[in-house]
N, C-alpha and C positions, 0 to 999 in steps of 0.2 A: 504494499500499500504506499502510496506517495503522500508527502506531507500536505496537510491543509494549506492552500496557498496563503491564507490570511494569518497563519501562525507566526510568520516572519514578514515584515514589511518594511521597505526602505521608504521613510516618509519624507526625507529630505536628502537628496543626492549630493555627493561631494564633487567638487571641481577637480579633485586629484585624479589622475589617470587611472583607468582600469589595468590591473596587473595580470600577467599571464605566467603560470607556473606549471610544471609537470605535476600530475596528481599523485596521490599516495596509493601504491599498489595494494590491492586486496581491501580497499576501504570503500564502503557505500557511505555517502553522506548527503544530507538533504540541503537543498538550496538555502542559503542564509547562514550556514555553519561557518565560523571564522577560522582563517588559516593564517600562519606565518610562513616566511621563506625559511626552510630548514637550514640552520647555519653550518651543519655538517655536510649538507648536500646542496650547494647553491643552485637556484633555478628549479628546485623541487618544493612542493608544498608540504606542510606539516600542521596538524591541528593546533590551533592557537592555545598557548599554555601560560600566558602572562609574562613570559620572559622577554619578548620583543614586541614592538608595534606590529599590529596585524597587517598582512598583505592585502586583506579584505575579506569580504563575505563571498562565498562561491555563488556564481550567478545561476547555475542550474544544478539539478540533482546529479550525483555521481554514482555510477553503477559499476561494480566489478564486471569486467567483460564488455561493458558498454551496452548501447541499445541493441535490441534484437529486431528481426524483420517485423515482428508483431508490433513493435514500438513505432515503426516507420509507417505502418498502414492503418493504425488505429485512428479513427476520426477525431477531430477537435484537439489533436496534439499540436501545440503552438511551437514547441521546441523539444528536441530529443535530449536525453541526459547525456552527460559527458561519460567517456569511458574512464575507469579508475586511473589509468596510467597515461592518458593523453594529456595535452596541454588544456588547462582550464582557465576560465576568467574569474577574477576576484575584484569586486568593486568596493570602494570606500563609501562611507555614508556619514553625513552630519547628524542624522537622527534616525533611529529605527524603532519599531515596535516588535517585541518578541514575547513568546509565551511557551509554557510547557516544559515539563521535566522529562527525563529519560535519557536513553542512550542515543548520542547523535550519530552513531555509525551503524555497522552491520548488525541486524537482528538475526535470530536463528533461522528464519525463512529466507534471508537474503534481501528482504524489503527494506525500505528506508523508514526510520522511526517518524512517527507523526508528531509534530510539534515539540520537538526536543531542543529548545534553544536556551533553557535555563539549567545551570549545573545543579545536580542533585545528590552528590555523594554524602550520605549520612555520617560517614567517618569524618568529614570536615564541615560540620554544621555552621561554622562561622563564615564559610565561603558561599553558603547557599542563600540565594535571594529569595525571600518569602513575601507574602502580603503584608508582613509586619516590618519589613526592612525599611529604614527611614529614607525618605526622598532626600537626594543629595549624596548618597552612598557612592563612593568611587567603585567603578566596575572594571573588572579585568576579565580574563578568559581561562577556562579549564576545559579540556577536551573539545575545544572549539565552541564552547558554550559561554554565555555570560555568567560571571560569578562576582561575588563581592571581592574586592581587591584585598590581597594579603600584603604584609610588609615586604617590600622589595618588588612587588609586581609592577608591571607597567599598566597604569590606569589611564586609558584613553577615553573612557565614557563615564558618565554619572547617571544614576538612576533619577529620572525627572518626574516620573509619574507612574502610579499603579492604577490599571484600568480593569474593567470587567473582561472576561475571556471572550474570544471571538466565537467559540463554540462552548456552550455550557457543559456539553458532555465530556469535554477534556478535563473537567474538574481542576481547573488551574486559574491563573489570572494572567493579565497582559502587562507587560512593562514597557514604558517608553524610555529609551536611552538616548542621551545627547552627548555628542563629541565635545571634549573640552576644547576651548578656543585657546590659541597660542601653543605653549609647549605641553608635552605630556606631563601628567601629574603623577609623582611618585606616591605610593600607597603610604598612608600614615602608620 
């Protein structure tokens, strides 16, 4: 199942150019998951982890092996997913809305997780953004998902607003994140 298109929305595009990097072999990822350029393998993407500024949010779904012939002939498909190892496009954003917890990558059946844009590791509850997280909290990334910034993380965004979910059946909430103006903000 592909992600709900409204679970991640760029609400204000950036004037910064779109990046193109080689994808991550063996990784399914939903449109909107954040990536960095892998410092160990320049020109290759890696899930954003708070150590570097993001290369951007992937502009289409990524599927291991890429699209199949059925993807190409299904009606109403505006764009095909990227193959996991092909060059992929990553766009920057001044403001985004994101919702949902879960695994941002491969699921057991090989599909892409629905609405998994907020980090949810209960082993690190201080990094999980909840509906109780204060507006203004500095945001970073874990596993390509938005998280509260930890000490030493690169914090490019802040939590600007908590909104109702786009789909009540997701049992979550929606967050509006805004890019810091000027320089990147170190986590306090």
